[in-house]
C-alpha positions in Angstrom: -8.3 9.6 -14.8 -8.9 12.1 -12.1 -9.8 10.2 -9.3 -6.7 7.6 -10.0 -4.4 10.8 -8.8 -6.2 11.4 -5.6 -5.2 8.0 -4.6 -1.5 8.6 -6.0 -1.5 11.9 -4.2 -2.4 9.8 -0.7 0.2 7.6 -1.3 2.6 10.5 -2.3 1.8 12.4 1.0 2.3 9.1 2.9 6.1 8.7 1.5 6.7 12.7 1.9 5.7 12.3 5.5 7.8 9.5 6.1 5.0 7.3 7.1 5.3 4.9 4.2 8.3 2.5 3.9 8.9 0.0 1.2 11.0 -2.9 0.7 10.3 -6.6 1.3 12.2 -7.1 4.5 11.3 -3.7 5.6 7.5 -4.0 5.7 7.8 -7.8 6.6 9.3 -6.2 9.6 6.9 -4.0 10.3 3.8 -6.2 9.9 5.5 -8.8 12.2 6.2 -5.9 14.9 2.5 -5.1 14.3 3.2 -1.3 13.2 1.9 -1.8 9.8 -1.5 -0.2 9.4 -2.0 -0.9 6.0 0.1 -3.1 3.4 0.4 -1.8 -0.2 1.0 -4.5 -3.3 1.4 -3.7 -6.5 -0.7 -5.8 -8.9 2.3 -6.6 -10.9 4.1 -8.5 -7.9 4.6 -12.2 -8.2 1.7 -14.7 -7.1 4.4 -15.9 -4.3 4.9 -12.2 -3.2 1.0 -11.4 -3.1 0.6 -15.2 -1.2 3.1 -14.3 1.5 1.8 -10.9 2.3 -1.9 -12.1 2.4 -1.1 -14.8 4.6 1.3 -13.0 6.8 -1.3 -9.8 7.0 -4.2 -11.8 7.9 -2.0 -13.6 10.9 -1.1 -10.3 12.0 -4.7 -8.5 11.2 -3.0 -5.9 8.9 -5.0 -4.7 6.0 -3.7 -5.0 2.4 -4.4 -3.5 -0.8 -3.3 -3.9 -4.0 -2.4 -0.9 -6.3 -1.3 -0.4 -10.1 2.5 0.7 -10.2 3.3 1.1 -6.8 7.0 1.8 -7.6 6.8 4.9 -9.7 4.3 6.5 -7.4 6.8 6.4 -4.5 9.7 7.1 -6.4 11.4 3.7 -6.4 10.8 1.5 -9.6 10.6 -1.8 -9.2 9.4 -1.7 -5.7 6.3 -4.2 -5.1 5.4 -3.7 -1.7 4.7 -0.6 1.0 3.9 -0.4 4.2 1.8 2.9 5.7 2.9 3.0 9.5 0.1 6.0 10.4 -3.4 5.3 10.8 -4.5 8.9 9.4 -2.8 8.4 6.1 -3.9 4.5 6.1 -7.5 5.9 6.4 -6.9 8.6 3.6 -5.4 6.1 1.3 -8.3 3.4 2.0 -11.0 6.2 1.1 -9.1 8.0 -2.0 -9.2 4.2 -3.1 -12.7 3.7 -2.4 -13.3 6.6 -4.6 -11.4 5.2 -7.5 -13.2 2.1 -7.5 -16.5 4.0 -7.1 -15.4 6.2 -10.3 -14.2 3.3 -12.4 -17.4 1.3 -11.4 -15.9 -1.5 -9.7 
């Protein structure tokens, strides 16, 4: 699955650069302040969590994306939500995700 690693790398770069923040309270605060460029939600997150962020992101015109195993990618197992605060990194993650989806025939 080499294309998946491109998405993993993009998320990892954002994390290392300090442009990705994780955790429910922090992400909610960033979205409300309109500082989040992209919200990443783990596909394994509860329906309540997904619904909360769908509504919050829609209300603040923030793009969101579901990913697999978010916590392990950012080195914080168990984390279900993260926000990318830099537009460049957000775009890099979206491009990598689009390539992954294309490669998987979605």
